[in-house]
C-alpha positions in Angstrom: 37.1 8.5 -79.0 39.1 11.2 -78.2 40.6 12.6 -81.9 42.3 16.1 -83.4 38.5 16.9 -84.3 37.3 16.4 -80.7 40.1 18.2 -79.7 39.7 21.0 -82.4 36.0 21.6 -81.4 37.0 21.9 -77.7 39.1 24.7 -78.7 42.1 22.6 -77.3 43.8 23.2 -80.6 43.4 26.0 -82.6 41.6 26.3 -86.1 40.5 28.2 -88.7 36.7 28.5 -88.1 34.3 29.6 -90.8 31.0 28.3 -89.4 29.7 27.0 -85.8 26.9 26.3 -84.6 25.2 24.3 -81.5 25.5 20.8 -83.5 28.3 21.5 -86.3 31.9 23.5 -87.0 33.2 24.0 -89.9 37.1 24.8 -90.3 40.0 25.2 -92.8 41.7 21.8 -93.9 45.4 22.4 -93.0 46.3 20.1 -95.3 44.3 21.6 -98.0 43.9 19.9 -101.7 42.6 23.5 -102.8 42.0 27.3 -101.5 39.2 27.0 -99.4 39.4 23.1 -98.4 36.2 23.2 -95.3 36.2 20.0 -93.4 32.6 20.0 -91.7 31.9 18.1 -88.4 29.7 17.4 -86.2 29.7 17.9 -82.3 28.3 14.7 -81.5 31.7 12.0 -81.8 30.6 9.6 -84.3 33.2 7.4 -86.4 31.2 6.7 -90.0 28.6 9.2 -91.5 26.0 6.7 -92.0 25.9 5.7 -88.3 24.3 9.0 -87.7 20.8 9.4 -86.7 18.6 10.9 -90.0 17.7 14.4 -88.1 21.3 14.7 -87.4 23.0 13.4 -91.2 20.0 15.5 -92.9 21.1 18.6 -90.4 24.5 18.2 -91.5 24.2 18.5 -95.1 21.9 21.7 -94.5 24.7 23.4 -92.6 27.2 22.0 -95.2 25.1 23.8 -97.9 25.3 26.8 -96.0 29.1 26.3 -95.6 29.1 25.7 -99.2 27.7 28.9 -100.4 29.7 31.2 -98.6 32.9 29.1 -100.2 31.5 29.8 -103.6 31.2 33.5 -102.6 34.7 33.8 -102.0 36.8 31.7 -104.1 36.5 31.7 -107.6 35.3 27.9 -108.9 32.7 26.4 -111.0 31.2 24.7 -108.0 32.0 22.9 -104.4 32.5 19.4 -104.6 31.8 17.1 -101.2 33.6 14.1 -100.2 33.1 12.1 -97.2 36.0 9.7 -96.8 36.7 8.9 -93.2 39.4 7.0 -93.0 42.4 8.9 -91.9 40.3 10.1 -88.7 37.8 8.3 -87.2 35.4 11.0 -87.1 32.6 11.7 -89.2 33.6 14.7 -91.4 32.6 16.1 -95.1 35.1 17.4 -97.3 34.1 20.7 -98.9 36.3 21.6 -101.9 36.1 24.6 -104.2 36.1 23.2 -108.0 36.6 24.0 -111.3 37.7 20.7 -113.0 37.1 17.0 -111.6 40.7 16.7 -111.0 40.5 19.8 -108.4 39.0 16.9 -106.6 41.9 14.1 -106.6 43.1 13.5 -102.6 46.2 12.5 -104.2 46.9 16.2 -105.5 49.8 17.6 -103.8 48.3 19.9 -100.6 48.5 23.3 -101.4 50.8 25.4 -98.6 49.5 28.7 -96.7 50.9 30.9 -94.1 49.2 31.3 -90.9 48.4 34.3 -91.8 46.8 33.5 -95.4 44.7 30.4 -93.4 42.9 33.3 -91.2 42.4 35.9 -94.2 40.9 32.6 -95.9 38.6 31.6 -93.5 37.8 35.2 -92.1 36.6 35.9 -95.8 34.5 32.3 -96.0 33.0 33.3 -92.6 31.8 36.7 -93.6 29.8 35.7 -96.3 27.9 32.8 -94.5 24.4 33.0 -94.5 22.7 31.6 -91.0 
């Protein structure tokens, strides 16, 4: 499996990284439905989230929780929503979305447009709020 996420993790494709450890990588979605839309992926390639072993799945959720807390510190929202769809790219990924109303998490909403500079500012702000 050599998806866009594999290439991002390897550094072959640039990304707006917000956090990383030895097992997981978190970065801004470049087609966000809200400001601060982050993707969390395992570094181990897997297509379906429930095919992950229990330890990896639990660790991924704990990592995502830390990222969500950083997002909430930076982006004005009531909560950070979590969704797993996984149909568009055959690689496990969690969407973390700052939300203030239910419709903020609708994937049929128009995508937000940000300049590379704006993406960098958002990523840097989230990264700086991250607690290990």
